[in-house]
C-alpha positions in Angstrom: 144.6 90.0 89.2 141.6 92.0 90.5 141.9 95.7 91.2 139.5 95.2 94.2 138.0 92.6 96.4 134.8 94.7 96.6 133.5 97.7 94.7 130.5 99.5 96.0 128.3 101.7 93.9 126.6 104.3 96.1 128.0 106.2 99.1 124.8 106.5 101.1 124.2 104.6 104.5 124.2 101.1 102.9 127.3 101.6 100.8 129.3 103.6 103.4 128.7 101.0 106.2 129.5 98.2 103.8 132.8 99.9 102.9 133.8 100.3 106.5 133.0 96.8 107.4 134.8 95.4 104.4 137.9 97.5 105.1 137.9 96.4 108.8 137.8 92.8 107.4 141.0 93.4 105.4 139.4 93.7 101.9 140.7 96.1 99.2 137.6 98.3 98.7 136.5 100.9 96.1 133.6 103.2 96.6 132.0 104.9 93.5 129.6 107.7 94.0 128.3 110.1 91.3 127.1 112.8 93.7 128.2 113.3 97.4 129.2 111.0 100.3 126.4 110.4 102.6 123.6 109.8 100.0 120.0 110.9 100.6 120.2 110.7 104.4 123.1 113.2 104.9 122.4 115.5 101.9 118.6 115.5 101.1 117.0 113.5 103.9 117.3 112.6 107.5 120.0 115.2 108.6 119.0 118.4 106.8 115.3 117.8 107.5 115.8 117.3 111.2 118.2 120.3 111.3 115.4 122.5 109.9 112.8 120.8 112.2 115.0 121.5 115.3 115.2 125.2 114.4 111.4 125.2 114.1 111.0 123.5 117.4 113.2 126.2 119.1 111.1 128.8 117.6 107.9 127.1 118.8 109.5 126.8 122.3 110.5 130.3 122.4 107.0 131.5 121.5 105.6 129.8 124.6 108.4 130.8 126.9 106.1 133.0 129.0 104.5 129.8 130.3 107.8 129.0 131.9 108.1 132.4 133.4 110.5 133.8 130.8 109.4 136.8 128.8 110.9 137.1 125.3 109.3 139.7 123.1 108.8 139.5 119.4 110.8 136.4 118.4 111.3 136.3 114.6 112.7 133.9 112.0 115.8 134.3 110.1 115.2 131.5 107.4 118.6 132.3 105.8 120.4 131.6 109.0 118.4 128.5 109.6 119.4 127.3 106.1 123.1 128.2 106.9 123.0 126.1 110.1 121.6 123.3 108.2 124.3 123.4 105.5 127.0 123.7 108.3 125.8 120.5 110.0 125.6 118.6 106.7 129.2 119.7 105.8 130.6 118.8 109.1 129.1 115.3 109.1 130.1 114.8 105.4 133.7 115.7 106.3 133.5 113.2 109.2 132.2 110.4 106.8 135.0 111.1 104.2 137.6 111.0 107.0 136.4 107.4 107.8 137.0 106.4 104.3 140.8 106.4 104.6 142.2 103.3 103.0 139.3 103.1 100.5 139.6 104.3 97.0 136.9 106.8 96.3 135.8 107.5 92.7 133.5 110.5 92.2 131.8 109.4 89.1 128.9 107.5 87.6 129.2 103.7 87.3 127.9 101.1 84.9 128.2 97.4 85.5 129.6 95.6 82.4 129.6 92.1 84.0 129.7 90.5 87.5 133.4 91.3 87.6 133.8 94.6 85.7 132.5 98.2 86.3 133.0 101.1 83.9 133.5 104.3 85.7 135.5 107.5 85.3 136.6 106.5 81.9 138.2 103.2 82.9 137.3 99.5 83.6 137.5 98.3 87.1 138.1 94.6 87.7 136.6 93.4 91.0 135.8 90.2 92.8 132.4 91.4 94.2 130.1 94.3 93.5 127.6 95.9 95.9 124.9 98.1 94.5 123.7 100.6 97.0 122.3 103.5 94.8 119.4 104.4 97.1 116.2 106.1 96.0 114.6 109.2 94.5 111.3 111.1 95.0 108.4 109.6 93.1 106.9 112.0 90.4 103.3 112.0 89.6 102.2 112.3 86.0 99.7 115.1 86.8 102.2 117.0 89.0 105.5 117.1 87.2 108.4 118.6 89.1 109.3 122.0 87.6 111.6 123.0 90.4 109.7 126.3 90.8 106.1 125.8 91.6 105.9 122.0 91.9 108.8 120.7 93.9 109.9 117.4 95.6 111.2 116.8 99.1 114.9 117.3 98.0 114.1 120.6 96.5 112.1 121.8 99.5 115.2 121.7 101.6 116.8 124.4 99.6 114.0 127.0 99.5 115.4 130.5 100.0 112.3 131.7 101.8 109.3 130.3 103.6 106.3 130.0 101.1 103.3 132.0 102.1 101.2 129.0 101.2 102.0 125.4 100.6 100.1 122.4 99.3 101.5 119.0 100.3 100.4 116.1 98.2 100.9 112.9 100.3 100.3 112.6 104.0 103.0 110.0 104.8 105.8 110.7 107.2 107.7 113.0 104.8 104.5 115.0 104.1 103.7 115.3 107.9 107.1 116.4 108.8 107.2 119.1 106.2 103.7 120.2 107.0 104.6 120.7 110.7 107.8 122.4 109.7 106.5 125.0 107.4 103.4 125.6 109.4 105.5 126.4 112.4 107.6 128.7 110.3 104.6 130.6 109.1 103.2 128.9 105.9 99.6 128.3 105.3 99.7 124.5 104.8 97.2 122.1 103.3 97.8 118.3 103.1 96.0 116.1 100.7 96.2 112.3 101.1 94.4 109.8 98.9 94.3 107.2 101.7 91.6 107.2 104.5 94.2 108.3 107.1 97.4 110.2 107.4 100.5 107.9 107.8 99.0 105.0 105.9 100.0 101.8 107.6 100.6 103.3 111.0 98.5 102.6 114.0 95.0 104.1 113.5 94.9 105.9 116.8 98.3 107.5 116.2 97.3 108.6 112.8 94.1 110.2 114.2 95.9 111.9 116.9 98.6 113.5 114.6 95.7 114.6 112.3 94.1 116.4 115.3 97.4 118.0 116.3 98.0 119.3 112.8 94.6 120.7 112.5 95.0 122.5 115.8 98.0 124.2 114.2 95.8 125.5 111.4 96.8 122.9 108.9 94.1 121.9 106.5 94.0 118.1 106.3 92.1 116.2 103.5 92.2 112.4 103.7 90.6 110.2 101.1 91.0 113.1 98.6 92.2 113.5 95.1 94.7 116.3 94.7 93.9 116.6 91.0 90.7 118.4 91.7 92.6 121.3 93.3 93.5 124.6 91.7 97.3 124.9 92.1 97.0 128.7 91.6 95.8 128.9 95.1 99.2 127.9 96.5 102.6 129.5 96.3 104.3 126.1 96.3 103.2 122.5 95.7 105.3 119.8 97.5 104.8 116.3 96.1 105.9 113.7 98.6 104.1 110.4 97.8 107.0 108.2 98.4 110.4 107.3 97.0 111.4 104.9 94.2 114.6 102.7 93.8 117.3 104.7 91.9 118.6 102.0 89.5 118.7 103.7 86.0 121.8 103.7 83.9 123.6 100.9 85.9 123.4 98.3 83.2 121.5 95.9 85.4 119.7 94.0 82.6 122.9 93.4 80.7 124.7 92.3 83.9 122.0 89.8 84.6 120.6 91.6 87.7 116.8 91.0 88.0 114.5 93.8 89.0 110.8 94.1 89.8 109.3 97.6 89.3 112.9 98.9 89.4 113.6 97.3 92.7 116.6 95.0 92.7 115.6 91.5 93.6 117.7 90.0 96.4 117.6 86.9 98.5 118.0 86.7 102.3 121.8 87.1 101.9 121.3 90.2 99.7 122.6 88.3 96.7 121.2 89.4 93.4 120.4 87.0 90.4 123.9 87.7 89.1 126.9 85.9 90.6 129.2 88.1 92.8 126.8 91.0 92.8 124.9 92.0 96.0 122.5 95.0 96.6 121.5 96.7 99.8 119.5 99.8 100.9 116.7 101.6 99.2 117.5 100.2 95.8 116.8 96.6 97.0 114.3 97.0 100.0 110.8 98.2 100.3 111.8 99.4 103.9 113.4 102.8 102.9 115.0 103.8 106.2 118.7 104.9 106.6 119.3 102.7 109.6 118.0 99.6 107.9 120.1 100.4 104.8 123.1 100.6 107.1 122.2 97.3 108.6 121.9 95.7 105.1 125.2 97.2 104.0 127.0 95.6 106.9 125.3 92.2 106.3 126.2 92.4 102.5 129.8 93.1 103.4 129.8 90.3 105.8 128.7 87.9 103.1 131.5 89.1 100.8 134.0 88.3 103.5 132.5 84.9 104.1 129.8 83.7 101.7 126.3 83.3 103.1 127.5 83.8 106.7 124.9 86.5 107.5 121.1 86.8 106.8 119.3 90.1 106.4 116.5 88.8 108.5 116.1 91.2 111.5 112.4 92.2 111.4 112.7 94.7 114.4 113.0 97.9 112.5 112.1 101.2 114.4 110.7 104.1 112.5 110.4 107.7 113.6 108.6 110.8 112.5 109.9 114.2 113.7 106.8 116.2 114.0 105.8 117.8 117.3 104.8 115.6 119.0 107.2 113.1 117.6 105.9 109.7 116.5 107.6 106.4 116.6 106.9 102.7 116.2 108.4 99.3 116.2 107.1 95.7 115.7 103.4 95.1 115.0 100.7 97.6 115.5 97.2 96.5 116.8 95.6 95.9 113.3 98.6 94.0 112.0 98.6 91.7 115.0 94.9 90.9 114.6 95.3 90.5 110.8 97.6 87.4 111.5 95.1 86.0 113.9 96.8 87.0 117.2 94.7 87.8 120.3 96.4 90.8 121.9 96.4 92.9 125.0 96.7 96.7 124.6 98.6 98.7 127.2 98.3 102.5 127.1 99.5 105.5 128.9 98.7 109.2 128.3 101.5 111.7 128.6 99.0 113.9 130.6 99.9 111.6 133.5 103.6 112.1 133.2 105.3 114.5 135.6 108.2 115.2 133.2 105.8 115.7 130.3 104.1 118.4 132.5 107.5 119.9 133.5 108.6 120.3 129.8 105.0 121.2 128.8 104.7 118.5 126.2 101.7 116.5 127.4 100.2 115.7 123.9 100.2 112.1 123.0 100.3 108.6 124.4 102.2 105.3 124.5 100.4 102.2 123.0 101.9 98.8 123.5 100.7 95.5 122.0 101.3 92.2 123.7 100.3 88.6 123.0 97.4 87.8 125.2 98.4 84.1 125.7 102.2 84.5 126.4 102.6 88.1 127.4 105.3 88.6 124.9 105.7 92.2 123.6 104.8 92.4 119.9 105.0 96.0 119.2 104.7 99.6 120.3 103.6 103.0 118.9 104.3 106.3 120.5 103.1 109.9 119.8 104.5 112.3 122.3 107.8 113.9 123.5 111.0 112.2 122.5 109.2 109.3 121.0 112.1 108.8 118.7 114.4 108.1 121.8 111.8 106.2 123.8 111.2 103.7 120.9 114.7 102.2 121.5 113.5 100.6 124.7 110.9 98.6 122.7 113.3 97.8 120.0 115.5 96.1 122.7 112.5 94.5 124.4 111.1 93.0 121.2 114.5 91.8 120.0 115.1 90.1 123.4 111.7 88.6 123.3 110.8 90.2 126.7 107.3 89.7 128.3 105.0 92.1 130.0 105.8 90.7 133.4 109.5 91.2 133.0 109.0 94.9 132.0 106.7 95.4 135.1 109.5 94.3 137.4 112.0 96.8 136.0 112.7 100.1 137.6 112.6 103.2 135.6 114.1 106.6 136.9 111.8 109.3 138.2 110.9 111.8 137.0 111.6 110.9 133.3 109.5 110.4 130.2 110.8 106.7 130.1 108.9 105.9 133.2 105.7 106.3 131.2 106.6 103.0 129.5 106.4 101.3 133.0 103.1 103.0 133.7 101.7 101.7 130.4 102.4 98.2 131.5 
């Protein structure tokens, strides 16, 4: 007799969504989490960072209120209240997630897999038909820049600072580094970014990367690409934030003993998210190089579907949007220009600058552009990159278009409301 049909290790977006789907399918489910429900996204990632960024955006807007005909004298930051607001949002969403776990047994403890059907947790052995590993990821630490939680910090620790640092060195110019650079610069820090690659946002469209570099420099942020941070004197900075990526969190799970294969700590899975051990699945950051919360949620649902009915779902959806919440925002989905050309495709490039948008001028956010890539022969939309107002929302239109295999001609025949930011997409075509 099994205690559970499915035992999930990790209560982040992959594990949480897997549990909900499994419960809705009638399975008896157990969720094991050593820390808090919500994982990285809710507690030290997406939600708290965007809450802080929204406060910074409001402050930035207030400072330019006179251009809208509204005079507001001497706006000032209460960083303590900004942090309180962030914590309130996290707590409210956490409570909402926990309420949805009704009918699922929750064990707030570490877990170790003994075999494909047994887990040791909270001092007892759990017998289960299937196991899903969804333990997420953690910030990468550099040998030369060890985290000491005081001077040298990671992105998790940066969220809990009690005051805005006077000066901040950010090592790593990816999306995490750029978001924190914009955030703390807006709140008053003197910020420097060091990126070892030739451009910020490695892997992103080159024009987008160049544009955000220009924007950040306009804010007074020092940007050094193709640079080695080890040559810098850390005494020149109040804080050093290392954000050079994230690594799978798989330590202490007993994976080797359970027969679960890993490569560089990443759990190896097939297209059905099955590991090398029978009855054990893995989803999310611990098993995917694409470390995005929405992709983890998708994988969690796929894995749960395969537990319900073996090999009924493939995790093969390649249309994965990504968003960066700087100002202006950045978003992308599908191929960028270089990626399309690298696989031998002849492409057409469609662009529109937000300077030409009526709504962008109304809200005074004209910085940026939309760039769309289509196949020259068929007209099929291959990808899009946006830097500009509400890019994180606008990218959803391209996610739908690419998923539905829409072509340029079809998009040109569509009617977009005026005046809106979305009509800039039609103008680009």
